[in-house]
C-alpha positions as CSV (number, residue, x, y, z in Angstrom):
1,X,-14.3,-27.8,14.3
2,X,-13.9,-24.5,12.6
3,X,-12.6,-24.6,9.0
4,X,-9.1,-23.2,8.7
5,X,-10.2,-20.4,6.3
6,X,-12.7,-19.0,8.9
7,X,-10.3,-19.7,11.8
8,X,-7.9,-17.4,9.9
9,X,-10.5,-14.7,9.6
10,X,-11.5,-14.9,13.3
11,X,-7.9,-14.6,14.5
12,X,-7.1,-11.8,12.0
13,X,-10.2,-9.9,13.2
14,X,-8.8,-10.0,16.7
15,X,-5.4,-8.8,15.5
16,X,-7.1,-6.1,13.5
17,X,-9.0,-4.9,16.5
18,X,-5.7,-4.5,18.4
19,X,-4.1,-2.9,15.4
20,X,-6.5,0.0,15.2
21,X,-7.0,0.3,19.0
22,X,-3.3,0.8,19.4
23,X,-2.9,3.4,16.6
24,X,-6.0,5.5,17.5
25,X,-6.3,5.3,21.3
26,X,-4.1,8.4,21.8
27,X,-6.6,10.6,20.0
28,X,-9.1,10.1,22.8
29,X,-6.8,11.5,25.4
30,X,-5.5,14.5,23.5
31,X,-6.5,16.9,26.3
32,X,-4.5,14.9,28.8
33,X,-1.5,14.7,26.5
34,X,-1.7,18.5,26.1
35,X,-1.8,19.1,29.8
36,X,1.0,16.6,30.6
37,X,3.4,17.1,27.8
38,X,2.5,20.7,26.9
39,X,1.5,20.0,23.3
40,X,0.2,22.5,20.8
41,X,-2.5,21.7,18.2
42,X,0.2,21.3,15.5
43,X,2.2,18.9,17.8
44,X,-1.1,16.9,18.4
45,X,-1.5,16.7,14.6
46,X,2.1,15.5,14.3
47,X,1.2,12.4,16.4
48,X,-1.1,11.1,13.7
49,X,1.0,12.5,10.8
50,X,4.3,10.9,11.8
51,X,2.6,7.6,12.4
52,X,1.0,7.6,9.0
53,X,4.1,8.8,7.2
54,X,6.4,6.2,8.8
55,X,3.8,3.6,8.0
56,X,3.9,4.8,4.4
57,X,7.7,4.8,4.2
58,X,8.0,1.1,5.0
59,X,4.8,-0.2,3.4
60,X,6.2,-1.3,0.1
61,X,9.1,-3.3,1.6
62,X,6.5,-4.9,3.9
63,X,4.4,-6.0,0.9
64,X,7.5,-7.4,-0.9
65,X,8.3,-9.4,2.2
66,X,4.7,-10.7,2.7
67,X,4.6,-12.0,-0.9
68,X,7.8,-14.0,-0.3
69,X,7.6,-15.2,3.3
70,X,5.0,-17.2,5.3
71,X,2.3,-14.7,5.8
72,X,1.1,-16.1,9.2
73,X,4.6,-15.4,10.6
74,X,4.8,-11.9,9.2
75,X,1.5,-11.2,10.9
76,X,2.6,-12.6,14.3
77,X,5.9,-10.8,14.3
78,X,4.3,-7.5,13.3
79,X,1.7,-7.9,16.1
80,X,4.4,-8.5,18.7
81,X,6.5,-5.6,17.5
82,X,3.6,-3.0,17.6
83,X,2.4,-4.3,21.0
84,X,5.9,-3.7,22.4
85,X,6.0,-0.2,20.9
86,X,2.6,0.5,22.5
87,X,4.0,-0.5,25.9
88,X,6.9,1.8,25.4
89,X,4.5,4.7,24.5
90,X,3.0,4.4,27.9
91,X,6.4,5.1,29.4
92,X,7.5,8.2,27.4
93,X,8.7,11.3,29.3
94,X,8.5,14.1,26.8
95,X,7.2,15.1,23.4
96,X,10.3,13.8,21.5
97,X,10.0,10.4,22.9
98,X,6.2,10.3,22.2
99,X,6.7,11.2,18.5
100,X,9.5,8.7,18.2
101,X,7.2,5.9,19.4
102,X,4.6,6.9,16.8
103,X,7.2,6.6,14.1
104,X,8.1,3.1,15.5
105,X,4.5,2.1,15.6
106,X,4.1,2.9,11.9
107,X,7.1,0.9,11.0
108,X,5.8,-2.1,13.1
109,X,2.2,-2.0,12.0
110,X,2.7,-1.6,8.2
111,X,3.6,-5.3,7.9
112,X,0.3,-6.5,9.1
113,X,-2.4,-5.4,6.6
114,X,-0.7,-6.5,3.4
115,X,0.0,-10.0,4.8
116,X,-3.5,-10.3,6.4
117,X,-5.3,-9.3,3.2
118,X,-3.2,-11.7,1.1
119,X,-3.7,-14.5,3.6
120,X,-7.5,-14.1,3.6
121,X,-7.5,-14.0,-0.2
122,X,-5.4,-17.2,-0.3
123,X,-7.9,-19.0,2.0
124,X,-11.1,-17.7,0.4
125,X,-12.3,-18.0,-3.2
126,X,-14.1,-15.0,-4.9
127,X,-17.5,-16.4,-3.8
128,X,-16.7,-15.7,-0.1
129,X,-13.9,-13.2,-0.3
130,X,-15.8,-10.0,0.3
131,X,-17.6,-11.6,3.3
132,X,-14.3,-12.7,4.8
133,X,-12.6,-9.3,4.2
134,X,-15.7,-7.4,5.6
135,X,-15.6,-9.5,8.8
136,X,-11.9,-8.5,9.0
137,X,-12.9,-4.9,8.6
138,X,-15.3,-5.3,11.5
139,X,-12.3,-6.2,13.7
140,X,-10.6,-3.0,12.7
141,X,-13.6,-0.8,13.5
142,X,-14.4,-2.7,16.7
143,X,-10.8,-1.9,17.8
144,X,-11.5,1.8,17.1
145,X,-14.6,1.7,19.4
146,X,-13.0,-0.4,22.1
147,X,-9.6,1.4,22.0
148,X,-11.1,4.9,22.1
149,X,-13.6,4.1,24.8
150,X,-11.1,2.2,27.0
151,X,-8.4,4.9,26.6
152,X,-10.9,7.7,27.5
153,X,-12.3,5.9,30.6
154,X,-8.9,4.8,31.9
155,X,-7.4,8.3,31.1
156,X,-10.0,10.0,33.3
157,X,-9.6,7.6,36.2
158,X,-6.0,6.5,36.1
159,X,-4.2,8.7,33.6
160,X,-3.5,8.4,29.8
161,X,-0.6,5.9,30.2
162,X,-2.5,3.0,31.7
163,X,-4.6,2.3,28.6
164,X,-1.5,2.0,26.4
165,X,0.2,-0.4,28.9
166,X,-2.9,-2.6,29.0
167,X,-3.4,-2.7,25.2
168,X,0.3,-3.5,24.7
169,X,0.2,-6.3,27.2
170,X,-2.8,-7.9,25.6
171,X,-1.2,-7.6,22.2
172,X,2.0,-9.5,23.3
173,X,-0.2,-12.4,24.5
174,X,-2.3,-12.4,21.4
175,X,0.8,-12.4,19.2
176,X,1.8,-15.7,20.9
177,X,-1.6,-17.1,20.1
178,X,-1.4,-16.1,16.5
179,X,2.1,-17.6,16.2
180,X,0.7,-21.0,17.2
181,X,-2.8,-21.0,15.8
182,X,-2.9,-18.9,12.6
183,X,-2.9,-21.3,9.6
184,X,-0.8,-20.5,6.5
185,X,-2.5,-21.2,3.2
186,X,-0.7,-23.2,0.4
187,X,0.1,-20.9,-2.5
188,X,-0.8,-22.2,-6.0
189,X,0.4,-19.0,-7.7
190,X,3.9,-18.7,-9.2
191,X,6.6,-17.0,-7.2
192,X,6.5,-13.2,-7.6
193,X,8.7,-11.4,-10.0
194,X,11.6,-9.2,-8.8
195,X,10.4,-6.3,-6.6
196,X,11.0,-3.7,-9.4
197,X,9.1,-5.8,-11.9
198,X,6.2,-6.2,-9.4
199,X,6.0,-2.5,-8.9
200,X,6.1,-1.9,-12.7
201,X,3.3,-4.3,-13.3
202,X,1.1,-2.6,-10.7
203,X,1.9,0.9,-11.9
204,X,1.0,-0.2,-15.4
205,X,-2.4,-1.5,-14.3
206,X,-4.9,1.3,-15.0
207,X,-7.7,-0.2,-13.0
208,X,-5.5,-0.8,-9.9
209,X,-4.2,2.8,-10.0
210,X,-7.7,4.3,-10.1
211,X,-8.8,2.0,-7.3
212,X,-5.7,3.0,-5.3
213,X,-6.2,6.7,-5.8
214,X,-9.9,6.6,-4.8
215,X,-8.8,4.7,-1.7
216,X,-6.3,7.5,-0.9
217,X,-9.0,10.2,-1.1
218,X,-11.2,8.2,1.2
219,X,-8.3,7.7,3.6
220,X,-7.7,11.5,3.8
221,X,-11.2,12.1,5.1
222,X,-11.3,8.9,7.2
223,X,-8.1,9.8,9.1
224,X,-9.3,13.3,9.7
225,X,-12.3,11.8,11.5
226,X,-10.3,9.2,13.4
227,X,-7.9,11.7,14.8
228,X,-10.2,14.7,15.4
229,X,-13.7,13.5,16.0
230,X,-13.3,12.8,19.8
231,X,-11.9,16.3,20.3
232,X,-14.7,17.7,18.2
233,X,-17.4,16.1,20.4
234,X,-15.6,17.2,23.6
235,X,-15.2,20.9,22.5
236,X,-18.5,21.2,20.7
237,X,-20.8,19.5,23.2
238,X,-18.8,19.6,26.4
239,X,-18.5,15.8,26.9
240,X,-16.2,14.0,29.3
241,X,-13.2,12.2,27.8
242,X,-14.8,8.8,28.2
243,X,-18.0,9.9,26.6
244,X,-16.3,11.9,23.9
245,X,-14.0,9.0,23.1
246,X,-17.0,6.7,22.8
247,X,-19.1,9.2,20.8
248,X,-16.2,10.2,18.6
249,X,-15.5,6.6,17.6
250,X,-18.8,4.7,18.1
251,X,-20.9,7.0,15.9
252,X,-18.5,6.2,13.1
253,X,-17.7,2.6,13.8
254,X,-20.9,0.9,14.9
255,X,-22.4,2.1,11.6
256,X,-19.2,1.1,9.9
257,X,-19.4,-2.5,11.2
258,X,-23.0,-2.8,10.0
259,X,-22.1,-1.4,6.7
260,X,-19.1,-3.7,6.3
261,X,-21.1,-6.8,7.0
262,X,-24.0,-5.8,4.7
263,X,-21.6,-4.6,2.0
264,X,-19.5,-7.7,2.0
265,X,-22.6,-9.9,1.5
266,X,-24.0,-7.7,-1.2
267,X,-20.6,-7.5,-2.9
268,X,-20.2,-11.3,-3.3
269,X,-23.8,-11.6,-4.6
270,X,-23.4,-8.8,-7.1
271,X,-20.0,-10.1,-8.3
272,X,-21.6,-13.4,-9.3
273,X,-23.9,-11.4,-11.7
274,X,-21.4,-9.0,-13.1
275,X,-17.6,-8.5,-12.9
276,X,-18.2,-4.8,-12.8
277,X,-20.7,-5.1,-10.0
278,X,-18.4,-4.3,-7.1
279,X,-17.2,-1.1,-8.7
280,X,-20.8,0.0,-9.5
281,X,-21.9,-0.6,-5.9
282,X,-18.9,1.4,-4.6
283,X,-19.4,4.4,-6.8
284,X,-23.2,4.6,-6.0
285,X,-22.7,4.3,-2.3
286,X,-20.0,7.0,-2.2
287,X,-22.4,9.4,-4.1
288,X,-25.1,8.7,-1.6
289,X,-23.0,9.2,1.5
290,X,-21.2,12.4,0.5
291,X,-24.2,14.8,1.2
292,X,-24.5,13.4,4.7
293,X,-21.5,15.5,5.8
294,X,-23.4,18.7,5.1
295,X,-24.9,18.1,8.5
296,X,-21.8,19.7,10.0
297,X,-22.8,23.0,8.5
298,X,-26.4,22.8,9.8
299,X,-25.7,24.1,13.3
300,X,-27.7,21.2,14.7
301,X,-27.2,19.5,18.1
302,X,-25.5,16.3,18.9
303,X,-28.3,14.1,17.9
304,X,-28.5,15.6,14.4
305,X,-24.7,15.6,13.9
306,X,-24.6,12.0,15.1
307,X,-27.3,10.8,12.7
308,X,-25.5,12.4,9.8
309,X,-22.2,10.8,10.7
310,X,-23.9,7.4,11.3
311,X,-25.5,7.5,7.8
312,X,-22.3,8.6,6.2
313,X,-20.3,5.9,8.0
314,X,-22.8,3.2,7.1
315,X,-22.9,4.0,3.4
316,X,-19.1,4.5,3.2
317,X,-18.5,1.1,4.5
318,X,-21.1,-0.6,2.3
319,X,-18.9,0.9,-0.5
320,X,-15.5,0.1,1.1
321,X,-16.5,-3.5,1.8
322,X,-16.0,-4.0,-2.0
323,X,-12.5,-2.6,-2.1
324,X,-10.3,-5.5,-1.0
325,X,-12.3,-8.0,-3.0
326,X,-12.1,-5.7,-6.1
327,X,-8.3,-5.5,-5.5
328,X,-8.1,-9.3,-5.4
329,X,-10.2,-9.5,-8.6
330,X,-7.8,-7.1,-10.4
331,X,-4.5,-8.4,-9.1
332,X,-3.1,-11.9,-9.3
333,X,-2.3,-13.8,-6.1
334,X,1.5,-13.6,-6.1
335,X,1.2,-9.7,-6.2
336,X,-1.6,-9.1,-3.7
337,X,0.4,-8.2,-0.7
338,X,2.5,-5.8,-2.7
339,X,-0.6,-4.3,-4.2
340,X,-2.1,-3.8,-0.8
341,X,1.1,-2.3,0.5
342,X,1.2,0.2,-2.4
343,X,-2.4,1.2,-1.6
344,X,-1.4,1.5,2.1
345,X,1.5,3.8,1.1
346,X,-0.9,6.1,-0.7
347,X,-3.5,5.9,2.0
348,X,-1.2,6.7,4.9
349,X,0.6,9.5,3.0
350,X,-2.7,11.1,2.1
351,X,-4.1,10.4,5.6
352,X,-1.0,12.1,7.2
353,X,-1.6,15.1,5.1
354,X,-5.3,15.1,6.0
355,X,-4.6,14.9,9.8
356,X,-2.1,17.7,9.6
357,X,-4.3,19.8,7.4
358,X,-7.2,19.4,9.8
359,X,-5.1,20.6,12.6
360,X,-3.8,23.6,10.6
361,X,-7.3,24.6,9.4
362,X,-9.0,24.0,12.8
363,X,-8.3,27.6,14.0
364,X,-9.9,29.3,11.0
365,X,-12.4,26.8,9.6
366,X,-13.3,24.9,12.7
367,X,-13.6,21.1,12.7
368,X,-17.2,21.4,11.4
369,X,-16.0,23.1,8.2
370,X,-13.2,20.6,7.8
371,X,-15.5,17.6,8.2
372,X,-18.0,19.0,5.7
373,X,-15.3,19.5,3.1
374,X,-14.6,15.8,3.2
375,X,-17.7,15.3,1.1
376,X,-16.0,16.7,-1.9
377,X,-13.2,14.1,-1.6
378,X,-15.8,11.4,-1.5
379,X,-17.5,12.6,-4.7
380,X,-14.2,12.6,-6.5
381,X,-13.5,9.0,-5.2
382,X,-16.9,7.9,-6.7
383,X,-15.9,9.3,-10.1
384,X,-12.5,7.5,-10.0
385,X,-14.3,4.2,-9.0
386,X,-16.6,4.6,-12.0
387,X,-13.6,5.1,-14.3
388,X,-12.0,2.0,-12.8
389,X,-15.2,0.1,-13.6
390,X,-14.8,0.8,-17.3
391,X,-11.6,-1.2,-17.5
392,X,-13.2,-4.4,-16.0
393,X,-14.2,-6.9,-18.8
394,X,-13.5,-10.3,-17.3
395,X,-14.1,-12.1,-14.0
396,X,-10.5,-11.8,-12.9
397,X,-7.7,-9.6,-14.4
398,X,-4.1,-10.4,-14.0
399,X,-1.9,-7.3,-13.3
400,X,0.8,-8.3,-15.8
401,X,-1.5,-8.6,-18.8
402,X,-0.4,-6.9,-22.1
403,X,-3.5,-4.6,-22.1
404,X,-2.6,-3.2,-18.8
405,X,1.1,-2.7,-19.5
406,X,0.1,-1.1,-22.8
407,X,-1.7,1.7,-20.9
408,X,1.6,2.6,-19.1
409,X,3.4,2.9,-22.4
């Protein structure tokens, strides 16, 4: 029989796949949306931006709730809610209704990740935590591949709505499975402080803030890719929607899955040797992957562009596989969901700006120029990660320690 801690990871990987499939499947069928609902490039950008900003607006309350309620129930209810919203998205009749469902999707999905990350950390000690969280990451990226490919194929054969209806229906069923089978972990940590005190503790933690800001910079570039890569492949290489949806997600996500698995294993090994090891590994991999994006300025064909993107995605995920485990090393257990939600707030705010900015710059710079510019953000993220490393002196740092609060003062 599977141990509860790995049963948790397996179920959450499935939920994560649905989470990312639902939020990104629309980007594959942008041309169909434009034709059916008469959307401009700015309105297309608004689809991603409104989702991310509504996600950001409710993320902190979601984290507070996940630190105080059974996390397995928060996850199941969030999964049910976003699946119902996905079903409704397949029934919209105009641009206003479409944008409203993206706002609702952000409000429903923002409860999932803080609760999921905290639940995994509750079940897994530091020795297996990065492996567990990297397997969960694989679920996210598998959802991007499957959701993009499925939406593109069904969009060409049956229209853009059918993929959303199918994903929503599967999500409702899986929510019932999670409600019954997802195990809660006993919490040995003290009850969290008042929400305002929790927030003050996190804002006073220099290492956490640096980690959160670097994650936001990475999210800006990542969401540019998620939302615009399928359209880039279609416009640049004349691919069909199904092939563009697969190419625009698979070249990013297959490499991401491999990077996450390798990075998670390396992270746990390195952390046994040095408390700073996760941060060193992150900074180094970010510096290695940033130059890969210069391939967008090379004028090369699809094979060359794809190889550059694959290498970038692999190295980025080897780095990012350290992120959640590093967060859990820095922040004590009773505050982890809130810490993750604060990071989500910054990530989605930044990601929303990135999606909109890419749509705005598309006319003058082209998506090739936009994607190449992401490399500068990655270099800056590496520098911030290295600075966060300097503040790590012990094996685990509690976010309410005097040294961290002294930095705020």
